VEXKEDREN-469733 format. One record per residue (C-alpha): residue in one letter; x, y, z. Coordinates in Angstrom, 2 decimals. Example, Ala and Ser with C-alpha at 12.3 -4.5 7.8 and 13.67 -1.06 7.14 Angstrom:
2
<miba><r>A</r><xx>12.30</xx><yy>-4.50</yy><zz>7.80</zz></miba>
<miba><r>S</r><xx>13.67</xx><yy>-1.06</yy><zz>7.14</zz></miba>
// end
This chain:
159
<miba><r>M</r><xx>134.93</xx><yy>112.63</yy><zz>129.92</zz></miba>
<miba><r>T</r><xx>132.79</xx><yy>110.46</yy><zz>132.15</zz></miba>
<miba><r>L</r><xx>131.90</xx><yy>111.95</yy><zz>135.52</zz></miba>
<miba><r>P</r><xx>130.67</xx><yy>109.94</yy><zz>138.50</zz></miba>
<miba><r>S</r><xx>127.54</xx><yy>111.20</yy><zz>140.19</zz></miba>
<miba><r>P</r><xx>126.85</xx><yy>111.03</yy><zz>143.94</zz></miba>
<miba><r>C</r><xx>125.03</xx><yy>107.70</yy><zz>143.45</zz></miba>
<miba><r>G</r><xx>127.97</xx><yy>106.10</yy><zz>141.66</zz></miba>
<miba><r>D</r><xx>126.28</xx><yy>106.62</yy><zz>138.30</zz></miba>
<miba><r>S</r><xx>128.28</xx><yy>107.85</yy><zz>135.33</zz></miba>
<miba><r>I</r><xx>127.48</xx><yy>110.82</yy><zz>133.12</zz></miba>
<miba><r>R</r><xx>129.15</xx><yy>110.86</yy><zz>129.74</zz></miba>
<miba><r>P</r><xx>128.82</xx><yy>112.51</yy><zz>126.34</zz></miba>
<miba><r>A</r><xx>126.19</xx><yy>110.86</yy><zz>124.17</zz></miba>
<miba><r>R</r><xx>127.35</xx><yy>109.23</yy><zz>120.96</zz></miba>
<miba><r>P</r><xx>125.35</xx><yy>108.94</yy><zz>117.73</zz></miba>
<miba><r>E</r><xx>124.95</xx><yy>105.23</yy><zz>118.40</zz></miba>
<miba><r>D</r><xx>123.08</xx><yy>106.18</yy><zz>121.62</zz></miba>
<miba><r>W</r><xx>120.43</xx><yy>108.15</yy><zz>119.75</zz></miba>
<miba><r>P</r><xx>117.98</xx><yy>105.30</yy><zz>119.08</zz></miba>
<miba><r>E</r><xx>118.04</xx><yy>104.43</yy><zz>122.79</zz></miba>
<miba><r>L</r><xx>117.65</xx><yy>108.10</yy><zz>123.73</zz></miba>
<miba><r>A</r><xx>114.69</xx><yy>108.47</yy><zz>121.37</zz></miba>
<miba><r>A</r><xx>113.04</xx><yy>105.41</yy><zz>122.97</zz></miba>
<miba><r>L</r><xx>113.72</xx><yy>106.79</yy><zz>126.46</zz></miba>
<miba><r>W</r><xx>112.27</xx><yy>110.16</yy><zz>125.37</zz></miba>
<miba><r>R</r><xx>109.10</xx><yy>108.41</yy><zz>124.25</zz></miba>
<miba><r>R</r><xx>108.71</xx><yy>106.45</yy><zz>127.52</zz></miba>
<miba><r>S</r><xx>109.26</xx><yy>109.60</yy><zz>129.56</zz></miba>
<miba><r>V</r><xx>106.85</xx><yy>111.70</yy><zz>127.49</zz></miba>
<miba><r>E</r><xx>104.17</xx><yy>109.00</yy><zz>127.57</zz></miba>
<miba><r>A</r><xx>104.45</xx><yy>109.00</yy><zz>131.38</zz></miba>
<miba><r>T</r><xx>104.38</xx><yy>112.79</yy><zz>131.83</zz></miba>
<miba><r>H</r><xx>102.80</xx><yy>114.51</yy><zz>128.82</zz></miba>
<miba><r>D</r><xx>99.22</xx><yy>113.23</yy><zz>128.86</zz></miba>
<miba><r>F</r><xx>98.12</xx><yy>116.55</yy><zz>127.33</zz></miba>
<miba><r>L</r><xx>99.80</xx><yy>115.79</yy><zz>123.98</zz></miba>
<miba><r>D</r><xx>97.57</xx><yy>114.89</yy><zz>121.07</zz></miba>
<miba><r>P</r><xx>98.57</xx><yy>111.40</yy><zz>119.83</zz></miba>
<miba><r>A</r><xx>99.29</xx><yy>112.78</yy><zz>116.34</zz></miba>
<miba><r>D</r><xx>101.64</xx><yy>115.39</yy><zz>117.81</zz></miba>
<miba><r>L</r><xx>103.37</xx><yy>112.75</yy><zz>119.92</zz></miba>
<miba><r>E</r><xx>103.96</xx><yy>110.70</yy><zz>116.76</zz></miba>
<miba><r>A</r><xx>105.22</xx><yy>113.70</yy><zz>114.79</zz></miba>
<miba><r>I</r><xx>107.62</xx><yy>114.83</yy><zz>117.50</zz></miba>
<miba><r>G</r><xx>108.82</xx><yy>111.26</yy><zz>118.06</zz></miba>
<miba><r>A</r><xx>109.44</xx><yy>110.79</yy><zz>114.35</zz></miba>
<miba><r>A</r><xx>111.69</xx><yy>113.88</yy><zz>114.36</zz></miba>
<miba><r>M</r><xx>113.81</xx><yy>112.89</yy><zz>117.36</zz></miba>
<miba><r>L</r><xx>116.39</xx><yy>110.82</yy><zz>115.46</zz></miba>
<miba><r>P</r><xx>116.68</xx><yy>112.73</yy><zz>112.18</zz></miba>
<miba><r>V</r><xx>116.20</xx><yy>116.29</yy><zz>113.47</zz></miba>
<miba><r>Y</r><xx>116.20</xx><yy>117.04</yy><zz>117.20</zz></miba>
<miba><r>L</r><xx>119.03</xx><yy>114.90</yy><zz>118.61</zz></miba>
<miba><r>P</r><xx>121.54</xx><yy>115.68</yy><zz>115.81</zz></miba>
<miba><r>A</r><xx>120.83</xx><yy>119.42</yy><zz>116.21</zz></miba>
<miba><r>M</r><xx>121.97</xx><yy>119.49</yy><zz>119.85</zz></miba>
<miba><r>R</r><xx>125.42</xx><yy>120.96</yy><zz>120.46</zz></miba>
<miba><r>Q</r><xx>125.77</xx><yy>118.96</yy><zz>123.68</zz></miba>
<miba><r>C</r><xx>124.06</xx><yy>115.78</yy><zz>124.75</zz></miba>
<miba><r>R</r><xx>125.01</xx><yy>113.84</yy><zz>127.87</zz></miba>
<miba><r>V</r><xx>123.77</xx><yy>110.54</yy><zz>129.21</zz></miba>
<miba><r>L</r><xx>123.47</xx><yy>109.27</yy><zz>132.78</zz></miba>
<miba><r>E</r><xx>124.03</xx><yy>105.53</yy><zz>133.09</zz></miba>
<miba><r>R</r><xx>123.12</xx><yy>103.54</yy><zz>136.16</zz></miba>
<miba><r>N</r><xx>124.42</xx><yy>99.98</yy><zz>136.36</zz></miba>
<miba><r>G</r><xx>125.11</xx><yy>100.05</yy><zz>132.63</zz></miba>
<miba><r>R</r><xx>121.60</xx><yy>101.20</yy><zz>131.72</zz></miba>
<miba><r>V</r><xx>120.77</xx><yy>104.63</yy><zz>130.30</zz></miba>
<miba><r>A</r><xx>118.60</xx><yy>106.28</yy><zz>132.97</zz></miba>
<miba><r>G</r><xx>118.29</xx><yy>109.74</yy><zz>131.43</zz></miba>
<miba><r>F</r><xx>119.86</xx><yy>112.41</yy><zz>129.27</zz></miba>
<miba><r>W</r><xx>120.09</xx><yy>116.14</yy><zz>128.75</zz></miba>
<miba><r>A</r><xx>120.79</xx><yy>118.13</yy><zz>125.61</zz></miba>
<miba><r>G</r><xx>121.36</xx><yy>121.79</yy><zz>124.87</zz></miba>
<miba><r>D</r><xx>124.11</xx><yy>124.34</yy><zz>124.44</zz></miba>
<miba><r>N</r><xx>126.09</xx><yy>126.75</yy><zz>126.60</zz></miba>
<miba><r>L</r><xx>123.07</xx><yy>128.76</yy><zz>127.74</zz></miba>
<miba><r>R</r><xx>119.92</xx><yy>126.75</yy><zz>127.00</zz></miba>
<miba><r>L</r><xx>118.84</xx><yy>123.38</yy><zz>128.24</zz></miba>
<miba><r>E</r><xx>116.67</xx><yy>122.05</yy><zz>125.42</zz></miba>
<miba><r>M</r><xx>115.93</xx><yy>118.57</yy><zz>126.75</zz></miba>
<miba><r>L</r><xx>116.11</xx><yy>116.72</yy><zz>130.05</zz></miba>
<miba><r>F</r><xx>114.38</xx><yy>113.35</yy><zz>130.14</zz></miba>
<miba><r>V</r><xx>114.48</xx><yy>110.53</yy><zz>132.67</zz></miba>
<miba><r>D</r><xx>113.35</xx><yy>106.97</yy><zz>132.08</zz></miba>
<miba><r>P</r><xx>110.16</xx><yy>106.44</yy><zz>134.15</zz></miba>
<miba><r>A</r><xx>111.81</xx><yy>103.42</yy><zz>135.81</zz></miba>
<miba><r>F</r><xx>114.18</xx><yy>105.94</yy><zz>137.45</zz></miba>
<miba><r>F</r><xx>111.69</xx><yy>108.66</yy><zz>138.44</zz></miba>
<miba><r>G</r><xx>112.24</xx><yy>109.93</yy><zz>141.98</zz></miba>
<miba><r>Q</r><xx>115.75</xx><yy>108.48</yy><zz>142.26</zz></miba>
<miba><r>G</r><xx>117.84</xx><yy>111.63</yy><zz>141.76</zz></miba>
<miba><r>V</r><xx>118.57</xx><yy>111.07</yy><zz>138.07</zz></miba>
<miba><r>G</r><xx>116.98</xx><yy>114.33</yy><zz>136.93</zz></miba>
<miba><r>K</r><xx>118.74</xx><yy>116.30</yy><zz>139.64</zz></miba>
<miba><r>A</r><xx>122.12</xx><yy>114.77</yy><zz>138.72</zz></miba>
<miba><r>L</r><xx>121.54</xx><yy>115.52</yy><zz>135.03</zz></miba>
<miba><r>L</r><xx>120.53</xx><yy>119.09</yy><zz>135.78</zz></miba>
<miba><r>R</r><xx>123.58</xx><yy>119.59</yy><zz>138.01</zz></miba>
<miba><r>D</r><xx>125.75</xx><yy>118.34</yy><zz>135.14</zz></miba>
<miba><r>A</r><xx>123.99</xx><yy>120.57</yy><zz>132.59</zz></miba>
<miba><r>C</r><xx>124.44</xx><yy>123.66</yy><zz>134.80</zz></miba>
<miba><r>A</r><xx>128.06</xx><yy>123.00</yy><zz>135.79</zz></miba>
<miba><r>G</r><xx>130.25</xx><yy>126.02</yy><zz>135.17</zz></miba>
<miba><r>K</r><xx>127.42</xx><yy>128.18</yy><zz>133.84</zz></miba>
<miba><r>A</r><xx>126.40</xx><yy>131.47</yy><zz>135.42</zz></miba>
<miba><r>R</r><xx>122.94</xx><yy>131.37</yy><zz>133.82</zz></miba>
<miba><r>V</r><xx>120.76</xx><yy>128.58</yy><zz>132.43</zz></miba>
<miba><r>E</r><xx>117.54</xx><yy>129.00</yy><zz>130.47</zz></miba>
<miba><r>L</r><xx>114.96</xx><yy>126.39</yy><zz>129.51</zz></miba>
<miba><r>D</r><xx>111.34</xx><yy>126.01</yy><zz>128.50</zz></miba>
<miba><r>V</r><xx>108.82</xx><yy>123.69</yy><zz>130.12</zz></miba>
<miba><r>N</r><xx>105.34</xx><yy>122.76</yy><zz>129.01</zz></miba>
<miba><r>E</r><xx>102.85</xx><yy>124.67</yy><zz>131.13</zz></miba>
<miba><r>Q</r><xx>100.69</xx><yy>121.52</yy><zz>131.28</zz></miba>
<miba><r>N</r><xx>103.50</xx><yy>119.44</yy><zz>132.82</zz></miba>
<miba><r>P</r><xx>103.15</xx><yy>120.00</yy><zz>136.61</zz></miba>
<miba><r>R</r><xx>105.79</xx><yy>117.38</yy><zz>137.47</zz></miba>
<miba><r>A</r><xx>108.49</xx><yy>119.18</yy><zz>135.46</zz></miba>
<miba><r>R</r><xx>107.36</xx><yy>122.61</yy><zz>136.63</zz></miba>
<miba><r>A</r><xx>107.66</xx><yy>121.53</yy><zz>140.28</zz></miba>
<miba><r>F</r><xx>111.04</xx><yy>119.90</yy><zz>139.65</zz></miba>
<miba><r>Y</r><xx>112.55</xx><yy>123.02</yy><zz>138.10</zz></miba>
<miba><r>A</r><xx>111.07</xx><yy>125.26</yy><zz>140.80</zz></miba>
<miba><r>R</r><xx>112.73</xx><yy>123.08</yy><zz>143.47</zz></miba>
<miba><r>Q</r><xx>116.02</xx><yy>123.49</yy><zz>141.60</zz></miba>
<miba><r>G</r><xx>115.82</xx><yy>127.29</yy><zz>141.73</zz></miba>
<miba><r>F</r><xx>114.39</xx><yy>128.12</yy><zz>138.31</zz></miba>
<miba><r>R</r><xx>111.93</xx><yy>130.98</yy><zz>138.02</zz></miba>
<miba><r>V</r><xx>109.42</xx><yy>131.85</yy><zz>135.31</zz></miba>
<miba><r>C</r><xx>110.56</xx><yy>134.77</yy><zz>133.16</zz></miba>
<miba><r>G</r><xx>108.02</xx><yy>134.53</yy><zz>130.33</zz></miba>
<miba><r>R</r><xx>105.38</xx><yy>132.49</yy><zz>128.55</zz></miba>
<miba><r>S</r><xx>104.55</xx><yy>131.54</yy><zz>124.97</zz></miba>
<miba><r>P</r><xx>101.03</xx><yy>130.39</yy><zz>124.00</zz></miba>
<miba><r>V</r><xx>102.40</xx><yy>127.71</yy><zz>121.65</zz></miba>
<miba><r>D</r><xx>105.44</xx><yy>125.43</yy><zz>121.54</zz></miba>
<miba><r>H</r><xx>108.46</xx><yy>125.93</yy><zz>119.25</zz></miba>
<miba><r>D</r><xx>106.67</xx><yy>124.26</yy><zz>116.35</zz></miba>
<miba><r>G</r><xx>103.51</xx><yy>126.33</yy><zz>116.76</zz></miba>
<miba><r>R</r><xx>101.53</xx><yy>123.54</yy><zz>118.41</zz></miba>
<miba><r>P</r><xx>98.94</xx><yy>124.52</yy><zz>121.05</zz></miba>
<miba><r>Y</r><xx>101.07</xx><yy>123.61</yy><zz>124.05</zz></miba>
<miba><r>P</r><xx>101.99</xx><yy>126.73</yy><zz>126.06</zz></miba>
<miba><r>L</r><xx>105.58</xx><yy>127.03</yy><zz>127.22</zz></miba>
<miba><r>L</r><xx>106.89</xx><yy>128.66</yy><zz>130.35</zz></miba>
<miba><r>H</r><xx>110.32</xx><yy>130.22</yy><zz>129.90</zz></miba>
<miba><r>L</r><xx>112.49</xx><yy>129.57</yy><zz>132.95</zz></miba>
<miba><r>V</r><xx>115.83</xx><yy>130.93</yy><zz>134.06</zz></miba>
<miba><r>R</r><xx>118.25</xx><yy>130.24</yy><zz>136.87</zz></miba>
<miba><r>E</r><xx>121.18</xx><yy>132.40</yy><zz>137.78</zz></miba>
<miba><r>T</r><xx>123.83</xx><yy>130.09</yy><zz>139.21</zz></miba>
<miba><r>D</r><xx>127.10</xx><yy>130.39</yy><zz>141.02</zz></miba>
<miba><r>G</r><xx>128.94</xx><yy>129.14</yy><zz>137.95</zz></miba>
<miba><r>G</r><xx>129.07</xx><yy>125.63</yy><zz>139.37</zz></miba>
<miba><r>R</r><xx>131.28</xx><yy>126.53</yy><zz>142.33</zz></miba>
<miba><r>N</r><xx>128.91</xx><yy>125.33</yy><zz>145.06</zz></miba>
<miba><r>R</r><xx>127.53</xx><yy>122.04</yy><zz>143.79</zz></miba>
// end
């Protein structure tokens, strides 16, 4: 189902044919926000997006604005694993609309954010997430600390 957002955008389920575009968007977003990543790690993670990370997601939804993919989120019923916005759409409500969609109908949402990513940390704090833990390395054992965040919601009733 495609849902309109407050800006007249549409949010729809991602399709496998979207994955190359989502991987390219991921790269643009990460290059704009993750200056702490070692170039070799950026390459390794990017190389795994299409064959490993995107196919492993139980849910993946895309926000389109004027026919252009502006961002996406991926995860499952409890965890938000990815939320990326094309840098051309930073500050235009795309991330907030994607997060609202990802949290709809859920009483609790968990996610991890890179400790070295102040933009994302501030975004999630503004959306009501709180830190509930920390890991000194990322999920692949790389030296990028993660903050574990959680938000108890109203189950999507008051959006």
